N, C-alpha and C positions, 0 to 999 in steps of 0.2 A: 436312528429313527426313534421318535418319542412314542410313548404309549398312545397318546391322543392321535397321532398320525396313523398308527397301526389300526386303531379302532375305526377311524373314518374310512380307511381303505376297504375294510370288511363290511362296511355299512351297506344295507340294501338300497339306500337312497343314492349311493354313489353310482353315477351313470356308467363309469368305466367298469366297475365291478359287475354291473348288470348286463353290460353289452355282450352280445354273442361273439365268441372268438371267430375270426375270419376263416380259420381252418374248418370250422363246422359247415360253412357255406360252400366249401370247395366242391363236394360232390354235386350240389345243385348247379353251381356255375358250370361244371363240366358237362352236365346233362343239357343245360340250356345251350351251350356252345355246340354240342352234338346236334341238337335240333336245328339250330340256326344254320349249320353247315349242311343240312339235308340228311342227317343220320337216321338210322332206324327205318321206319316205313316211309320216310320222306325221300323225294328226289331232290338232288341239289340243283342249283341254278345252271351250272355248266352242262350237266347231263340233260336237262330239259331244253336248254337253248342250243347246245351243241354247235353245229356248223349251219344253223338255220340260214338259208340264203336270203339276203335282203330283198331279192326279187319276189320272194314268197311271204314277206312280212305283212303285206296287206291283203292276202288272199282270204276270202270268206268261204266258209263251208256251210252247206245247207243245214238248217236247224241248229246252227251254232252262232251265238250273237256277237262274238268278238274275233278280231284278227290277232295275229301274234303281236303286231305293233301295239294294238290297244291293250293287250294283257301286259306286255312288257312295260309300257308307260304307266299303267295302273299299279303294277308291282312297285315300280320305282317311286312314283309319287306317294303311295301309301306308306312305304317303308321310310322314305325321307321324312314325311310328316311325323311319324311315330318317333323316329330318332331325334328329330329336332325338338319335339315336345319334351322328350326325355332329358335333354341336356341344355335347353335354352329357354329361359323364363320369358323372353321377349317374342318367342315364336308365335305366329298366328297361322292357324291351320287354314287350308284352302276351303272355299265354299263347297258343301256337299250337294250333289254328286259331281257337278261339272268340274270342280277343281282337282278331281282324282282320275279323270279320264282324258285322253287326248282328243283334240277336235277332229282329227282325221283318222281314217282307217289304216293308213299307210304312212311310213316315215317320208318326209319331204326329200331326203337324200340319204345315202349310205352313212354319212358322218353322223346324222341324227340317230340312226340305229345303233351304231357302235358307241356313240357317246352315252346313250341311254343305258346300254349294257354296262359300260364302265362306271357310270354313276351308281347303278344298282349295286355292283360289286363293292365299290368304295363305301357306300353307306352300310352295307351288310358288315363289312370289316369294322366299321366304326361302332356298330351295335355290338359286335363281338368283343371289341376292346372295352366297351362300357360294362358289359357283363363280366368280363375277366378281371376288371379292376377291383381289387380287394378293398380299396378305400371306399367304394360305393356300397352302401347298405341296400341290398336287393329288396328288403322289406319296408324300407322307409318310404313314407308318402312323399311324392314329388311336391315340393312346396307350392308350386304354381298350378297344380292340378286340383282335382276334386276327389282324391282318394286313390289315384293311380300310383303304382310303384314301378321301379325299373324292372322288377320281376314280371309284373303284369304286362308291361310294354314289350319286353323281350318275348314273352309267350305269344303276344298278339302278332308280332312280326313273324315268328316261326309259323304260327297257324295261318295267317293271311298268305304268306309266301307258299306254304305247302298247298293250299287250296288252288291258287292260281297257277302254280307250276304244274300241278296235276292237270289243269285245263290245257296248258301248253303242250304237255305230253300227248293228250288226247287229240288236240288240234294237229300236232305233228303227224300222228298216225293217220288221221283222216286225210291229210294232204298227201301223205305217202313219202315223207322225208325222214 
């Protein structure tokens, strides 16, 4: 190695030398994964949904605006939108608010219910893989966004999911399941 090469490697303008080592981000990645999976004070998806009978997916409770189906679909649609925005420059978000809520209070059939739960789980795993991927800089601005980062989007998924999963837990208790 020449002296010139050694000097340029140590230069502050060299992007590789200034980059954060991926190992420094590992505790943050671990914490994000913990949150996404329902860790800490959060309930996880399977605990909230459990063995919810599809026959009760469209039940409305007094003074509560949503059914389990409405909340499940809203969770799925919101998470899908955030995930796709995070990884796909050509993604177009649905129109707010109608694009984030189902048209009906109950699923049309059991397959719609189970497919929605499977899609939610699959997209959650995809977000977890995005967060776990050390090649992705959690702090870098998403080029097609307006300041968002993968870190922000992962926190948004965890926060949004926690809020609505909490609603599902309360709805479950109100229905008596």
